[in-house]
C-alpha positions, 0 to 999 in steps of 0.5 A: 482517485487521488489522495486529495479526492479520497480525503475530500470523500471521507470528509463528505462521508463524515459530514453526511453521517453527522447531518443524519444524526449519526456518529462516525469516528476515525476508528470507524472510518479506518475500518471501512473498506476502501477501494484502491484506484485502478491506476496511479500516475508515476507507478507501473501496475503489476500482477502477481506473475509480473512481481516474479518477473520483476524480481528476477529482472531487477537487481536491488528491487525493494519490496515494500509492505504498506500494511500495518505491522503490529498486532495479531490482526495486522496485515503483516501478521497474516503473512508477507512476501518474503524479503519485503520491508515493513513500512506501513503507510501511516509511517511513510514519509521521506525520512522513512523511505530514505531508510528503506530505499536510500537511492531515489532511482532504486526500483521499489514495489509497493503492496498491501492487502489488495484492491480494497486496501488503499495503503500501498496507493497512499505510500506510492503517492508519498514516495513519488512526492519524495522524488522516487522514480522507479515505482511499481504497484502490486494492486492485487496485493497479498490477497492475490498472492495468497489466492494464487498459492504463492509462497509467503512468510508467516511468523 
């Protein structure tokens, strides 16, 4: 589902909740689990095993953690893939991407919490719109990484 379709879906949910006499706040919408798309145009979807192969075969690969970075219950506070750069989707724009990934032909892998997290999908859409061309998406995200027992950093 495209970003525009997800926004339209959220607006419909809010409208239905209001029509039914309910109240749906932005905070509630942010807490509602979101299923990420199965594919993202312009990005290669990879598994946890493929992340290792990609890292070994791709010098200069930038790994971007699109989860929220601050607070005890933030995604990054639960742990992160070593060497990843924290760039939450809410802060992802062309300028922040240029700081993290200066060259648009640099390979970049994005991840978040897993299939129920749409943060990395949104970040990839922004990166693609900013002209980045070598995009990889770890849809299984940190959830799959941890379930497989792969090493991660936790502060």
